[in-house]
C-alpha positions as CSV (number, residue, x, y, z in Angstrom):
1,M,109.8,112.3,114.2
2,S,113.3,112.3,115.9
3,Q,116.0,113.0,113.7
4,D,119.0,112.1,115.6
5,F,118.9,108.4,114.4
6,V,118.4,106.6,110.9
7,R,119.0,102.9,110.4
8,R,119.1,101.7,107.0
9,L,119.1,97.9,105.7
10,P,121.7,96.9,103.4
11,G,121.0,98.2,100.0
12,A,118.6,100.6,101.0
13,G,118.0,103.4,98.8
14,M,119.7,101.7,95.7
15,T,118.1,102.5,92.5
16,F,118.1,100.2,89.3
17,G,118.2,102.4,86.2
18,R,116.2,105.1,85.6
19,R,112.3,105.2,86.8
20,S,109.9,105.7,83.9
21,G,107.9,108.2,83.6
22,W,104.6,106.4,83.6
23,G,106.0,104.5,86.8
24,T,106.5,108.2,88.3
25,R,102.9,109.1,87.6
26,L,101.7,105.7,89.2
27,H,103.9,106.3,92.3
28,I,105.1,102.6,91.4
29,D,108.7,101.0,91.5
30,V,109.1,99.3,88.2
31,T,112.0,97.1,88.9
32,L,110.0,96.1,91.7
33,I,106.7,95.3,89.9
34,L,108.5,93.4,87.0
35,L,110.2,91.1,89.7
36,L,106.6,90.6,91.3
37,L,105.3,89.7,88.1
38,V,107.9,87.3,87.4
39,T,107.4,85.6,90.8
40,C,103.5,85.2,89.9
41,A,104.0,84.0,86.5
42,Y,106.5,81.4,87.8
43,G,104.0,80.4,90.6
44,L,101.4,80.0,88.0
45,I,103.6,77.5,85.8
46,V,104.4,75.3,88.7
47,L,100.7,75.2,89.6
48,Y,99.8,74.4,85.9
49,S,102.5,71.8,86.0
50,A,100.9,70.4,89.1
51,L,97.1,70.3,88.0
52,G,97.3,68.5,84.8
53,R,94.0,68.7,83.1
54,E,92.3,70.5,85.6
55,T,92.0,74.3,84.9
56,A,89.6,75.9,87.3
57,P,92.1,76.3,90.2
58,L,94.6,77.9,88.1
59,I,92.0,80.6,86.6
60,S,90.9,81.2,90.1
61,Q,94.5,82.3,90.9
62,V,95.1,84.2,87.8
63,T,91.6,86.1,88.9
64,K,93.0,86.5,92.2
65,M,96.3,87.8,91.2
66,G,94.4,90.3,88.9
67,L,92.3,91.7,91.6
68,A,95.3,91.9,93.8
69,T,97.3,93.8,91.3
70,V,94.5,96.2,90.8
71,G,94.3,96.9,94.2
72,M,98.0,97.3,94.6
73,L,97.8,100.0,92.1
74,V,94.7,101.8,93.6
75,M,96.7,101.7,97.0
76,A,99.8,103.1,95.4
77,Q,97.8,106.2,94.5
78,L,97.2,107.2,97.9
79,P,99.4,109.4,100.1
80,P,101.6,108.1,103.0
81,L,100.0,110.5,105.4
82,F,96.4,108.6,104.5
83,Y,98.1,105.2,106.0
84,M,99.5,107.0,108.8
85,R,96.1,108.3,110.0
86,I,94.2,105.2,109.3
87,A,96.8,103.0,111.2
88,P,95.6,103.1,114.7
89,F,92.0,102.7,113.6
90,A,93.2,99.8,111.3
91,Y,95.0,98.2,114.3
92,G,92.2,98.4,116.8
93,I,89.8,96.9,114.4
94,G,92.0,94.1,113.4
95,V,92.4,93.2,117.1
96,I,88.4,93.4,117.6
97,L,88.2,90.9,114.4
98,L,90.7,88.5,115.9
99,I,88.9,88.4,118.9
100,A,85.5,87.8,116.9
101,V,87.3,84.7,115.4
102,L,87.9,83.3,118.5
103,V,84.2,84.0,119.9
104,A,82.4,83.2,116.8
105,G,84.8,82.3,114.0
106,T,84.1,79.5,111.3
107,V,86.6,76.4,112.0
108,V,87.8,75.0,109.0
109,N,90.0,72.0,109.1
110,G,90.3,72.0,112.8
111,S,91.4,75.7,113.1
112,Q,89.0,78.5,113.9
113,R,90.8,81.3,111.6
114,W,87.8,82.8,109.5
115,L,85.0,85.2,109.8
116,R,82.2,84.3,107.6
117,I,80.3,87.2,105.5
118,P,76.9,85.7,104.6
119,G,76.4,85.3,100.9
120,I,79.9,86.6,100.0
121,F,83.0,84.9,101.4
122,N,85.1,83.5,104.3
123,F,87.4,86.3,105.7
124,Q,90.7,85.9,107.6
125,P,91.5,88.8,109.7
126,S,95.0,87.7,110.8
127,E,96.0,88.4,106.8
128,V,95.0,92.0,107.3
129,M,97.3,92.2,110.7
130,K,100.3,91.5,108.5
131,L,100.2,94.8,107.2
132,V,98.3,96.6,109.7
133,L,101.0,95.8,112.7
134,P,104.0,97.5,110.7
135,M,101.9,100.2,109.9
136,M,100.7,100.7,113.4
137,L,104.2,100.7,114.8
138,A,105.3,102.9,112.3
139,W,102.9,105.5,113.4
140,Y,103.6,104.8,117.3
141,F,107.3,105.7,116.5
142,N,106.5,108.4,114.0
143,D,106.7,111.4,116.6
144,R,109.0,109.9,119.4
145,H,112.5,109.8,120.4
146,L,115.1,107.2,118.3
147,P,116.1,105.0,119.3
148,P,113.3,104.2,121.5
149,R,113.1,104.4,125.2
150,P,112.2,101.4,127.2
151,K,108.9,102.9,128.1
152,H,108.0,103.1,124.1
153,L,109.7,99.7,123.6
154,F,107.3,98.1,126.2
155,W,104.3,99.6,124.6
156,A,105.5,98.6,121.2
157,M,105.8,95.1,122.5
158,V,102.5,95.2,123.8
159,M,101.2,96.2,120.6
160,I,103.1,92.7,118.8
161,V,101.9,90.3,121.6
162,V,98.1,91.1,121.7
163,P,97.8,90.1,117.9
164,V,100.7,87.4,118.0
165,L,99.0,85.6,121.1
166,L,95.3,86.1,119.3
167,I,96.4,84.4,116.1
168,A,98.4,81.6,118.0
169,R,95.2,80.7,120.0
170,Q,93.1,80.1,116.5
171,P,95.8,78.2,116.3
172,D,98.0,79.5,113.5
173,L,101.4,79.3,114.7
174,G,102.8,80.1,111.3
175,T,101.1,83.5,110.7
176,S,101.6,84.4,114.4
177,L,105.5,83.9,114.1
178,L,105.5,85.8,110.6
179,I,103.6,88.8,112.4
180,G,105.6,88.8,115.4
181,A,108.8,88.7,113.0
182,S,107.5,91.8,111.0
183,G,106.8,93.8,114.4
184,M,110.4,92.8,115.4
185,L,111.5,94.1,111.8
186,V,110.2,97.6,112.5
187,L,111.6,97.7,116.3
188,L,115.1,96.9,114.6
189,L,114.5,99.5,112.1
190,A,113.5,102.0,114.8
191,G,117.0,101.7,116.2
192,I,116.8,99.2,119.4
193,S,120.0,98.0,120.7
194,W,121.7,95.0,119.3
195,R,122.0,93.8,123.0
196,W,118.3,94.0,123.0
197,V,117.9,91.9,119.8
198,F,120.2,89.3,120.8
199,G,118.7,89.1,124.2
200,V,115.2,88.5,122.9
201,L,116.5,86.0,120.1
202,G,118.2,84.1,123.4
203,L,115.2,84.2,125.5
204,G,113.0,82.8,122.5
205,L,115.4,80.1,122.0
206,A,115.3,79.3,125.8
207,C,111.5,79.1,125.6
208,L,111.5,76.6,122.7
209,P,111.4,73.4,124.9
210,A,108.2,75.2,126.4
211,L,106.8,76.0,123.2
212,W,107.0,72.2,122.3
213,Y,104.6,71.0,124.9
214,V,101.9,74.0,124.2
215,M,102.0,73.2,120.5
216,H,99.1,71.2,118.8
217,D,99.7,67.6,117.8
218,Y,99.5,68.5,114.1
219,Q,102.2,71.4,114.7
220,R,104.3,68.8,116.4
221,E,104.0,66.5,113.5
222,R,105.0,69.3,110.9
223,V,108.0,69.7,112.8
224,L,108.8,66.0,113.1
225,T,108.1,65.4,109.3
226,L,110.3,68.3,108.3
227,F,113.6,66.6,109.7
228,D,112.0,62.9,109.2
229,P,109.4,62.9,106.1
230,E,109.6,58.9,106.2
231,R,107.8,58.7,109.4
232,D,104.6,59.8,107.3
233,P,105.5,58.8,103.8
234,L,101.6,58.8,102.4
235,G,100.6,61.9,104.5
236,S,102.6,64.9,105.8
237,G,105.7,63.7,104.4
238,W,104.3,63.0,100.8
239,N,105.3,66.4,99.4
240,I,108.9,66.5,100.8
241,I,109.4,62.8,99.6
242,Q,108.0,63.8,96.1
243,S,110.4,66.9,95.6
244,K,113.5,64.8,96.6
245,T,112.2,62.2,93.6
246,A,111.8,64.8,91.4
């Protein structure tokens, strides 16, 4: 990797006290883990208060959190070089799976976002792409000049646009925008000029009117309900109205 450029986010490199011995041995940031556990606990409390006497969803959520925690600890033991090596293969497989969703995916609530694994579970490839895309871009820029040259930016944008369009086609506009934003953050950290950043933002704002006309009806309804929940008080605006009442 080129060493002539480093861009850091505010607060990067900050430490909060000494790292514990077991945290170092497990390759985890203890402070980050504690904050994550507090967030999970808060979410469970909110879920419990909303469920009343029904406990099955709460137990399911606790089980999923436990499995995710174990998976996180296992992944933390793998060296960074491992992730760098698998990044291009994981990205390629992710794109193939996104195409498979459009061809043979399972339709749930009007959206074709899932692949059904017979006898096991439904699988949503777009969730994997949330991790894979930043890894792919980091791999791509690892041995290239920083700040990136225009040709490198072009191919990086191709890597971002391909999964974003495939996910938006499902349709899943929220996830596609989130994945696109994660890719743009990697480009920002790679050192692209602020002129490019504001230029892309300006282009995005200019395209909003066109985006409105290609959005699905339910997506438009969500946007309108956000600003005027009273338009559908017993439907999509119910949660917003109840939160104001509470």
